[in-house]
MARDREN-259238 format. One line per 2 residues: number of its first residue (from 1); their letters; for each residue x, z, y of N, C-alpha, C, O, CB. Coordinates in steps of 0.05 Angstrom, whole numbers. Each point is the difference from the previous one (the first is absolute). Glycine has a CB too. Example, Ala and Ser with C-alpha at 12.3 -4.5 7.8 and 13.67 -1.06 7.14 Angstrom:
<pts>
1	as	264 156 -114 -18 0 24 18 0 24 21 13 0 -59 12 -23  31 -39 44 16 1 24 -15 14 22 10 4 22 14 -47 -35
</pts>
This chain:
<pts>
1	xx	17 0 -23 -17 0 23 18 0 25 18 16 2 -55 8 -27  32 -42 43 14 -2 25 -14 18 21 -24 -2 3 40 -45 -14
3	xx	0 63 25 -12 18 21 11 -8 27 23 -8 4 -27 45 -37  -14 -35 53 7 -5 28 -12 22 17 -24 4 1 26 -55 -9
5	xx	15 67 20 -9 23 16 -17 -10 24 9 -17 15 32 43 -29  -65 -15 16 -18 -7 22 2 22 22 0 -6 23 -30 -19 -54
7	xx	31 50 22 0 22 19 8 26 -14 -6 4 -23 -30 -26 50  50 39 -12 6 27 -11 2 19 23 -2 -7 24 26 -12 -63
9	xx	-21 45 33 -1 21 19 27 9 10 2 18 16 -44 -4 -37  64 -25 10 27 9 8 21 -22 -6 20 6 -12 -34 42 5
11	xx	9 -72 15 18 -22 -4 28 7 9 3 12 21 -41 -44 -15  59 25 -21 1 -15 -25 1 17 -25 5 -11 -22 18 -24 47
13	xx	-28 61 -23 0 17 -24 -23 -7 -18 -23 2 8 45 35 19  -17 -45 -51 -21 -10 -18 -13 23 -17 -13 -6 -20 37 -38 18
15	xx	-19 69 10 -12 22 -15 -24 11 15 -11 21 -7 55 -10 -12  -54 -25 40 -23 9 16 -25 -16 -7 2 -21 -13 30 34 50
17	xx	-55 -4 -29 -25 -15 -5 3 -29 10 10 -5 22 -37 48 -17  19 -61 -22 3 -28 6 -21 -18 -13 -13 9 -19 62 -1 23
19	xx	-52 -32 7 -18 -20 -12 17 -25 -4 14 -9 19 -56 29 2  41 -31 -45 15 -24 -7 -19 -23 -8 -20 5 -12 59 23 -2
21	xx	-32 -52 22 -14 -24 -10 14 -7 -26 24 6 -4 -38 -23 50  0 4 -64 12 -8 -26 -6 -30 -4 -14 -12 16 8 58 -36
23	xx	18 -57 -1 -5 -28 -6 -25 -3 -18 -4 -21 -13 54 12 17  -67 30 -5 -25 -1 -14 -22 4 21 5 -2 24 15 20 -67
25	xx	-45 -14 35 -21 5 18 -2 30 8 -19 8 13 -6 -46 -33  45 53 13 -1 29 5 20 8 22 19 -14 6 -32 21 -53
27	xx	7 16 59 19 13 18 10 25 -15 -14 12 -16 -9 -29 58  48 25 -37 11 24 -12 1 21 22 10 -5 22 18 -21 -56
29	xx	-39 50 28 0 22 20 17 23 -11 -4 9 -22 -42 -23 38  64 23 1 17 23 -7 -7 22 19 -1 -3 24 39 -27 -40
31	xx	-44 54 5 -7 23 16 2 26 -15 9 1 -23 -39 -31 49  22 51 -13 1 26 -12 -21 2 -22 -23 -9 4 40 30 39
33	xx	-9 -10 -66 -18 3 -22 -23 19 6 5 22 11 33 -32 -42  -62 3 24 -23 17 3 -3 17 -25 -2 -10 -22 -22 -23 53
35	xx	24 59 -28 -1 18 -23 -24 19 3 -6 15 -19 55 -17 14  -64 2 27 -23 17 4 -21 -6 -21 -11 -22 0 21 25 49
37	xx	-16 15 -67 -20 -5 -22 -27 -8 11 -13 -18 -12 38 51 -16  -35 -21 49 -26 -6 11 -1 -29 11 -19 -14 -5 12 63 16
39	xx	28 -57 2 2 -27 11 1 -20 -23 -15 -20 1 39 36 40  -8 -11 -61 2 -18 -23 -27 -2 -15 -7 -21 -9 56 32 5
41	xx	-62 12 1 -26 0 -14 -21 -16 16 -16 -14 -12 27 59 -8  -10 -42 46 -19 -15 17 4 -30 -2 -19 -15 3 17 55 28
43	xx	27 -48 -35 7 -28 -2 -4 -11 -28 -2 -25 -3 34 31 40  -33 11 -56 -2 -8 -28 21 -20 -8 -5 -22 -9 -44 30 11
45	xx	75 0 3 23 -17 -6 5 -1 -30 5 22 -12 15 -12 58  -21 -33 -59 6 -1 -28 29 5 -6 17 -2 18 -55 -31 -24
47	xx	45 39 -19 27 6 -8 20 -22 7 24 6 5 -43 22 -42  11 -53 36 19 -22 5 3 -7 30 14 -20 6 -26 3 -52
49	xx	0 33 64 3 -5 29 10 25 13 -1 22 -11 -36 -56 10  45 31 26 8 23 17 -8 -6 28 -8 -22 7 47 33 -37
51	xx	-37 9 47 -6 -3 29 23 12 16 14 18 -10 -64 -17 2  54 -12 32 22 10 18 -11 3 28 -18 -15 8 53 -8 -37
53	xx	-24 42 43 -6 4 29 19 -16 16 25 3 -3 -44 43 -6  9 -63 27 17 -17 17 -11 2 29 -24 -1 3 35 -31 -42
55	xx	6 35 59 -9 2 27 -17 -25 8 7 -22 -7 33 50 18  -61 -24 5 -16 -22 9 16 -21 15 -5 -24 -3 -34 56 6
57	xx	59 -22 12 16 -19 16 15 -20 -18 4 -23 8 1 58 27  3 -26 -59 14 -18 -19 -19 -21 -11 7 -23 -1 25 61 -11
59	xx	-56 -30 5 -20 -18 -10 -8 -20 22 -3 -24 -5 -14 59 -27  13 -25 56 -8 -17 23 22 -22 5 -7 -23 3 -19 61 17
61	xx	51 -30 -20 22 -19 5 2 -20 -22 5 -24 5 20 59 21  -29 -26 -51 0 -19 -22 -22 -21 3 5 -24 -4 14 60 -26
63	xx	-43 -27 37 -23 -18 4 6 -20 23 -6 -23 -2 -26 58 -15  45 -25 38 6 -17 23 20 -22 -9 -3 -23 7 -5 61 25
65	xx	29 -30 -47 20 -19 -9 -11 -20 -19 11 -23 -2 24 58 9  -55 -28 -22 -13 -19 -18 -19 -19 14 -11 -18 -12 15 52 -24
67	xx	-8 -29 62 -18 -17 16 -29 8 -2 -18 -16 7 50 -20 -13  -37 59 -5 -28 10 -3 -11 12 26 -24 2 3 33 6 -52
69	xx	9 -2 67 -8 12 26 14 -16 23 21 -13 -5 -27 60 -16  -5 -45 45 13 -14 22 27 13 8 13 -9 18 -58 -5 -1
</pts>
């Protein structure tokens, strides 16, 4: 899978929340792991999936770079 950084919260350090474009129809999101049992139960996350917390600003910038926003 080819990755292209769209946005992160502490460029160029790649250990921070980030959104990457891929050579598939998917985006890759890197963020803090959600471990709150109530939040996970409310989301009904299956065993083969996970969720991450990512700053809104990172998601917004990724959407802008993809041309989804002005």
